[in-house]
C-alpha positions in Angstrom: 111.8 92.7 94.3 110.3 96.1 93.9 109.2 97.5 97.0 106.4 99.6 97.0 103.8 100.8 99.7 101.9 98.2 99.1 105.0 95.3 98.9 105.8 96.6 102.2 102.2 96.3 104.2 101.8 93.0 102.8 105.8 92.0 104.0 104.8 93.2 107.1 101.9 91.2 107.6 103.9 88.4 105.9 106.0 88.3 108.7 104.2 89.6 111.6 104.9 87.3 113.9 109.2 88.2 113.5 108.9 91.6 113.8 106.9 90.9 117.3 109.3 88.8 118.5 112.4 90.6 117.6 113.5 87.8 115.3 115.3 89.8 113.0 117.7 86.7 111.4 115.5 86.1 108.3 114.0 88.9 106.8 113.8 90.9 104.2 117.2 93.7 103.8 114.5 96.8 103.2 115.6 100.0 104.6 112.7 102.7 104.7 112.6 106.1 105.8 110.3 107.9 107.5 109.5 111.2 109.1 111.0 111.2 112.6 110.3 115.0 113.5 109.4 118.4 111.6 113.0 119.1 108.9 113.9 115.4 109.8 114.2 112.2 107.7 114.1 108.9 110.3 115.8 105.2 108.4 115.2 102.0 109.7 115.6 98.6 108.8 113.0 95.9 107.6 112.1 94.0 111.7 112.1 97.7 113.3 109.0 99.3 111.9 105.3 98.0 111.1 101.9 99.1 109.6 98.6 99.3 111.4 96.1 99.6 108.7 97.2 102.5 106.7 99.5 103.7 109.7 103.1 103.4 110.3 104.9 102.9 112.9 108.5 102.3 114.3 110.2 100.6 117.9 111.8 103.3 119.7 114.3 102.3 122.4 114.9 105.8 123.8 112.2 106.5 127.1 111.8 110.1 125.9 109.5 108.2 123.2 107.3 106.1 126.3 104.9 108.5 126.3 104.4 108.4 122.0 103.7 104.3 122.7 100.4 103.1 121.5 99.7 99.8 123.4 96.0 99.3 121.6 98.0 99.0 118.0 100.5 96.8 119.5 98.1 94.3 120.6 96.2 94.4 118.0 98.7 93.2 115.7 100.8 91.4 118.0 98.3 89.9 120.2 100.6 89.0 123.8 103.7 88.0 121.4 105.2 91.1 121.9 107.4 91.9 124.8 110.7 94.3 124.5 110.5 95.1 121.2 110.4 99.0 122.6 108.1 102.0 122.2 105.7 102.2 119.3 105.9 105.5 117.8 103.8 107.0 114.8 106.0 108.1 112.2 105.0 109.2 108.4 107.0 107.0 106.0 109.0 108.5 103.5 109.2 105.6 101.2 112.2 103.0 100.8 115.7 102.7 99.3 115.8 101.4 95.8 119.2 99.6 94.9 119.7 102.4 92.2 122.2 105.9 93.0 122.5 109.1 91.7 124.7 110.5 89.7 126.8 111.5 93.1 126.2 107.7 94.8 123.5 108.9 96.8 121.4 106.1 97.2 117.5 107.2 95.4 114.6 106.9 97.8 111.3 106.6 96.8 109.7 110.0 96.7 112.9 111.7 95.8 112.6 114.5 93.1 115.5 113.8 90.8 116.6 116.4 88.7 116.8 114.8 85.1 119.9 116.5 82.8 121.0 115.1 78.9 123.4 117.4 76.2 120.3 119.3 74.3 117.6 118.2 76.1 115.6 120.6 78.7 116.3 119.0 82.8 113.3 117.8 84.5 112.2 117.5 88.0 110.2 114.1 88.6 109.3 112.2 91.2 110.1 108.8 91.5 108.2 106.5 92.3 107.5 102.0 92.5 104.2 100.2 90.8 104.6 96.8 92.2 102.2 93.3 93.6 102.5 91.7 96.3 104.9 89.5 95.1 107.4 92.5 94.5 107.1 92.4 90.9 107.2 95.8 89.5 109.3 98.8 88.7 111.4 101.9 90.2 109.8 104.4 88.0 108.8 108.4 87.0 105.1 108.3 87.0 103.4 110.5 84.7 100.2 111.6 83.2 99.7 108.5 81.4 102.6 106.6 81.2 106.0 105.7 84.0 109.0 106.2 82.9 111.2 103.4 84.5 114.8 104.8 86.5 116.4 101.1 84.9 115.6 103.2 81.2 116.5 106.2 82.3 120.0 105.2 83.1 120.5 102.6 80.7 119.8 105.5 78.6 122.9 108.0 80.1 120.3 110.7 81.8 122.1 112.7 84.9 120.1 111.9 87.8 120.7 113.9 90.4 118.2 113.9 94.4 117.8 117.5 94.4 114.4 116.8 97.6 111.8 114.9 98.5 107.7 115.5 97.8 107.0 115.6 101.6 106.3 119.1 102.2 103.3 120.6 103.3 102.6 117.3 105.7 99.4 116.5 107.1 100.2 114.0 110.1 97.0 113.4 110.6 96.2 113.0 106.2 97.5 109.2 105.0 98.8 110.6 101.3 100.5 107.3 100.1 104.1 107.8 98.4 103.3 106.9 94.7 100.2 109.7 95.5 102.4 111.9 96.5 104.1 111.4 92.9 102.2 112.0 91.2 101.1 114.4 92.5 104.4 116.4 91.9 105.1 115.4 88.2 101.2 116.6 87.9 100.4 117.3 83.7 98.7 120.0 84.1 101.6 122.1 86.3 102.0 125.4 84.9 105.9 126.6 85.0 105.6 128.1 87.7 103.8 125.6 90.0 106.7 123.1 88.2 109.3 125.8 89.5 107.3 126.3 92.8 107.0 122.1 93.6 110.8 121.9 93.0 112.0 124.4 95.8 109.4 123.6 98.2 110.8 119.5 97.5 114.1 120.9 98.9 112.6 121.6 102.3 111.7 118.6 103.7 110.5 117.2 105.8 108.0 119.8 105.7 104.4 120.5 107.6 104.5 124.5 106.3 101.3 124.4 103.9 102.0 128.0 102.8 104.2 128.5 100.0 105.9 131.5 101.2 107.8 129.9 104.1 109.3 127.7 101.5 109.8 130.9 99.8 110.7 132.6 102.8 113.4 129.9 103.5 115.6 130.3 100.8 115.4 134.0 101.5 117.3 133.8 104.9 119.5 130.7 103.0 118.3 128.5 105.2 119.5 124.6 104.0 117.8 121.8 105.1 120.1 118.0 105.8 117.3 116.3 103.5 119.3 113.4 103.3 
């Protein structure tokens, strides 16, 4: 099954009762990534998160998140059939784990920026997305201007793939932008070479809410390293 944002929302609705009651026995084995805080990603398995419209929520057990809990949203989604799940905290959804790994054995997530190399070809930097319907039929792919380059096809052609960052830079917590839209923005075919290089640099310092490019350039000059993985 190929998991796009649309598919994930559909599955959360389909298994709403199980998510609300914490019944995890027969849930899909899906792992997602989210922005836990500036400079930090978090990870969760299906059953420990849900959607309210476009907003993404994770269940947190630590009481330090008590003030972030939104009971109105919980009741709107689950009614009164939700107890003991912890605190429902709104975060930014940041991709789903695909079945593929890069050349270092690291799991590839949608929203990852990939360095694509092959002998006698120019190195490319593209972001990975997912096209799928509610039934899960589709493909994980590099979404380009007028077509998609399937990740599976890229691997069959023996390209070397290396994760170098993600598309979750210049974030705005109040503005919903889907993963595929961020991917398409990163892969913009009208970009100049300078704009492409700037995007690759920002991708290395994620997740990040800074809007000004010079702040990302400053991080590179100072030799700062983000543990975006």
